[in-house]
C-alpha positions in Angstrom: -19.1 55.7 -133.0 -15.8 55.1 -132.2 -14.3 51.6 -132.4 -13.6 50.4 -128.6 -9.9 50.0 -127.6 -8.2 46.7 -126.8 -5.7 45.7 -124.3 -3.7 42.7 -123.7 -3.3 42.3 -119.6 -1.9 39.8 -117.5 -3.0 39.9 -113.9 -1.0 38.8 -110.9 -1.8 34.9 -110.2 -2.2 35.7 -106.6 -4.9 38.2 -107.1 -8.3 37.0 -106.2 -10.9 36.8 -108.7 -13.1 39.4 -107.0 -10.2 42.0 -107.2 -9.9 41.3 -111.1 -13.6 41.8 -111.7 -13.9 44.9 -109.6 -11.1 46.4 -111.6 -12.6 45.4 -115.1 -15.9 46.9 -114.0 -14.3 50.2 -112.6 -12.6 50.5 -116.2 -15.7 49.3 -117.9 -13.7 46.5 -119.7 -15.0 43.2 -120.9 -12.8 40.1 -121.5 -12.8 39.2 -125.3 -10.5 36.5 -124.9 -8.3 34.5 -122.5 -6.8 33.1 -120.6 -4.1 32.7 -123.5 -1.1 30.4 -123.1 0.9 32.8 -120.9 -2.3 33.7 -118.9 -2.9 37.1 -120.3 -6.2 38.3 -121.5 -7.5 40.5 -124.4 -10.1 42.8 -123.0 -12.4 45.7 -124.9 -13.0 49.2 -123.6 -15.4 51.7 -124.8 -13.4 54.5 -126.9 -14.6 57.1 -124.5 -13.0 55.2 -121.5 -9.9 54.0 -123.0 -7.4 56.5 -121.5 -9.2 56.1 -118.2 -8.9 52.3 -118.2 -5.3 52.2 -119.5 -4.5 54.8 -116.5 -6.3 52.7 -114.0 -4.6 49.4 -115.3 -1.1 50.9 -115.3 -1.8 52.1 -111.5 -3.1 48.8 -110.5 -1.1 46.5 -108.3 -2.7 43.5 -109.4 -1.5 43.9 -112.9 1.7 42.5 -114.3 1.5 43.3 -117.6 -0.3 45.7 -120.1 -0.4 46.6 -124.0 -2.6 48.4 -125.6 -3.5 46.7 -129.0 -3.3 48.7 -132.2 -6.3 48.2 -134.5 
């Protein structure tokens, strides 16, 4: 089984929690840490959804910052 992909992601502070939750659900992502000092979160995504999730996050209007973590 492939290891899950991890991303560090920061959301627009004005984004409603419901929109953040819907985005994470659509991506298949789970928050594993956060919010951290700068308000960002570390999320885990199953390996088979990693590219889909990354594309989804990159095109979302509520994501301010995204970085894939190397593991």
